[in-house]
Every structure is written in structure tokens, then in C-alpha cells.
N, C-alpha and C positions, 0 to 999 in steps of 0.2 A: 255380877262381878264381886269377888271377895274384897273387903275393906283393905286388907293387907296390900292388895295390888296398888291402890291409889296411894297408900301411905309410903310404901317403899319407893315407887317410881317418883313421887313428889319429893321425898327426902333427897334422893339421889340427884334429881334434876337441880335442886338448890345447891348441893354439895359441888357439882361440876357445873356451875352457872354458865361459864364460858364454853364448856364442852357441849352441852346439850342444847340450851336455848329453845327447848321444845315449845314453851308457851308462845313464843314469837313465831317459831317456825311453822307450827301446825295450826294456829288460831286463824280463823277466817276473818276477813275484814267486814266492815258494816254492810257493804254492797252484797257480799256473798250471803250474810245472814238474812238480809232482807229478802233475798230470793230463795230462801230455804237451803242454802248451800249448794244449789244446783244451777247457778247461773250468775250473771253480773247485772247490776242495776245500771241502766242507761237512761238518764233523765228521770221520768216519772214512771218507768216501766222496766221489766226484766228482760234480758237476753238469756235464754235457757240453753243449757248444755245439750248435747246429743242424748236422745232418750228421754227427755223431759219436755213438757208443754207448759205454755203460759196459763196461769190461773185466770178465772174470769175477771178478777180485779186487777190483773196485770202486775201484781206485787209479789208473786211467788212462782216457783217452778215445781210442777207435779210430775210424777212418773206418767208416761203416756198411757192413756186408757183409764185414768182415775178421776176424771171429771174436769180436767183442764180444757184449754181450747185446742182441740185436735184438728182444726181446720187448716186449710192450706196457708192461711195468713198468720199462723202461730209463729211468734217471734223467738227463733232459736239461734244459738251461737254456732259459728262455723267450727268444724273439728279443729282441735289444737294441732299444731305442727310439731316438728322435732326440735324444739328450742334447746339452746345450750350446746349444740353439737352432738347430742345424744342420738343413738340409732333407734328409730321407730320401727318396731317389728309387728305392729298390730294390724297392718293393712296389707293391700296387694298393690303391685305395681300396675302400670298402664296396660300391660298385656294380660292381666288377670292372674299372674303368677305370684306366689307368696314371696316374702322378703327375707327368708331364712339365710340367703347367701350374703346379706349385708354384714359389714364388718362390726365387730363388737366395740363397745365404748372403751377407749384406752384411758385409764385414770392415772395421771402422773402428778400427784400433789406436790406443791412447793414446801408444805410444812406438815409434819406428822408428830403428834404429841399424845402422850397416854398418861392416865392417872389411875390410881387404885385406892379404895377406901373400904372400911368395914362399916356396914350399916345394919343395926339391930342384929349384931353377931354374925352377919352374912357378908361375904366379900363381894365387892363390885369392881369390875375393870371397865374403863372407858378409853377408847382410842378415837382420836379425831384427826382427819386428814383433809387438808384444804388445798383446792385447786382452783384459783381464780374465784368464780362465783359458785363453785360447787364444794359441798362439804359432805364427807362420808364419816359416819360414826359406826364403830363396832363396840357394843356394850355386852358384857358378860354379867349375869346376875345369878349368883349362887342360890339365892332364895327361890328362884323360878326354875331351878333344874340346870342352870348353866354349869359347865365344867370348872373344876378347881385344879386340874392338872393338864398337861399337854394331851391332846386327843384330836380326833376328827369329829365334827359335829354335822350330820346330815340336816339339811334344811327341811323340816317337816311342817305341817300345817300350823303347829304352835308358834313357829318361828316367823310366820308371815304377819302376825298381829302383835303390835307393840304392848297390848294388854296381857299377853300370854307368854311371850318369847323369853327364854332363858339366855339364848345367844341371839342378840338383836342386831341386825344390819339395817341401818337407815341412811339413805342417800338423799341429799337435797340440792336444789339448783336455784338460781336467782337469789343468792344469798348476799347480804350486805352486813358488815360488821357495825354493830351499834353498841358502843361502850364495851362491855364485857361479854356480849352475846351476839348472835346472828339473827337477822330477820331474813327469812327465805320465802320464796314464792311458792315452791312446789316440793313435794316429798314422794319418795318411792320406798317400798320394802319388797323383800323377795317373794317370788312365787315358790311353791313347792319344787324342790329339786336343787341340785348343786350342793356344796358343802363348804365349811369353814374349817381349815386344819390349823390348830394352835400347837406351835412347836416350842414356845416359852411363854410361861404364865407366872411371872415373878410376883412377889407379895411384898416387896420393900423397895424404897427409893433406890434408884440406880440399877435395879434388876431389869430384865428384858420382858417385853410383851411382843411376841412375834408369831407369824404364821402366814397363811395363804388363803385367799378366797378364790374358789374355782367353780365354774359351771353354773354361775348364778344369773338368773334373769329377774329383773326388778319391775314391778308394776307400780303405776302411779296411785297414790292413796291420799286420804285425809285421815287425820288422827284427832279424835274427840278429846275432851277434857278428861274422860275416865280412860283414855288411852286406847279405846276401841278403834280398830283400824278398818277403813272401808275403802275398797278399790273405787277409783274415779270412773264413772261410766264413760266409755270411750277413751280413757286415759292412755297416756304414753307407756310403752313397754321398752325397757332398756336391757340389752344383753351386755353384761359386764365382763370385760376381758379378764383373764386370770391376773390377780394382783397379789403380790407378796409385800408384807409389811413387817417392820421392825422398829420399835421405839423404846427408849429408856424411860421407865416409870418415874414420874415425879413424886416428891414427898407428899405424903397424905396431908400434911398440915401446911403446905405451901400455897401461895396465891390465893384464889377464890375459895379454896377449901378450908380456909382459916376457921376454926371452930365449927367445922361442918357446915359452913355457909350460913350460920344462924347467930353469929355474934362476933366479938372481936377479943384478941388476947390482951391481957393486962396482968403484969406481975406473975407470969407463968400460970395463969389461969384464965379461962374464958369468962367474959361478961356476956350473957346470952340474951338474945332478943326475946321480947314478950311471947309467951307460949312455949318457951324452951328453958331447959335447965342444964346445969353442968353435968356431964356424964359422970356418974360415980366411979366408973373404972378408967376414965380419962379426963383429966381437968382441962385438957386443950380441945375438948369436943363439947358441942351442945346437942342435946336430944330433946324430943318433944316431951312436954310435961305429962 
């Protein structure tokens, strides 16, 4: 993965600290790390996800057939259900028919907000929509091929991975607000297919960020520290009902975006955090040294 990927995503995550919250949303807890990210720690041994088996020392979960305990007494977790009211389209019903006829998830957020900022000369847009414990983010990265004018973006393979997407759609559930960010239990990104239509893509405070998400199916994923995205084995699939959005863009220097998230304003100039300096082109912004 190119170093610019980590730098740009990390800088943007800090600029929009309340918007993204990715460090908390996508990090695994100690129990998941102890089980190799493929199960949960129960007492002194792991309960493994579907498709994984318990290791000989019972402290990790390995892909089936790679040397774990493949016997009948392997300790595996039960398949996850359709938490949070989402529609599970991964399985079949009791009669053996598929579940394509099930209704799509209707997303009706109580709050929608949007921000924009220029990072390393490239513009970024972030929209955040909150519905109870669910949070949906739409993020546009010019540096990764994201559009800079109204258009329709088909969701290709690049848009299914947070490390490569230029038009990024991230859906999370089990979220709780913690100070200025969210801690979320699960995350989804799109499968290939569907499209995001942008009808307004403003670049200044008070302008509009608007469009529609249509024909999108989301798959449950984990996102690593380098933003590489991996589908969860046996994870939940969500069909998202067509959703239109419209938000007024906030000021670039307002709220948590003060000094680019890396310092504080003082006498019309930023005092930057260690490792950052005042932007030569913008005294109210901090950039990496």
C-alpha cells in the first residue's frame, strides 16, 4: 500500500474527528485480538467464528483445514443474527428459498451533517448521518479519484475497500457517542454494484452537499490500521433502500476542524501540536512537519 494512502486517510480522520471516529469504530478489542480477530475470548479459550477452528492451545482461531482442532468438539461461535433491525440476505429461509424478497433497510437519520476541507491540495468531503445507534458516512477523496463536480459514481471494486476508495460509503451499527467521536460494534462497506449520484458538491461553508444512494448492498467488514478492508466470514449483508441526502457544508475551520485538528487558534494563527507546523499558505491550519 502506498504511504500516501495512510498519510491522507490519517490526516483526514483527525480533521473530522467527530465525523469519522474510525480508530474506535474499526479497532478490535482485546478479546478479538487474542483470538486472531476471528472469534471471541470466553474465559481461558476462544469461541471461533464460522469457517474457523480452535487452535491446539485454544488461544486463537485458524481457518478450517490449517492445523486447528477440526474435530467435532471444536468450540465455534453461533452465526450472528440480524442485529439492529438490518435485513440479513446471506442465508435461506426454512423452506430452502433465498431471501431476495425481504425488504431493504430503510435508513431515516435524525441528524445529517457535512464538512469539507483541503488536505495536501486535494479536497475532501465528509457527510455523517446518525440514526439511533447507526451511523452512515459518505466520504469523497479527490486524491483517490473521487469526483469534484456533480456526477454519478458506479460502485466498482475500488469503492469496496477503504484503502482504495475515492467515493467511500461506510455504515456502522452498535454505535455509542464518546466525547467527540463514536465507538461502534460493527461496520459495513458496499459490494460491487449500485451507484452514488452527487447533485451538489459545494466547496465553501453554507453551500450544499446533496445526492442519492441507490441499488447498494452492504457487506460486513473489518478495517485494519492501514485501512485494508476484509469481509467478515459469514458476516451480515444489508440491502440499503434508496436514500436521498442534502446537507449544508460547515465551515472548514469550525468545531473539531480547528487548525486541521492538530492544534488551536491563537491571535489569528495556529499553535500546532508536536510534529506539525503552521501551513505556509494558511496560518489557521496545521500540516505535518
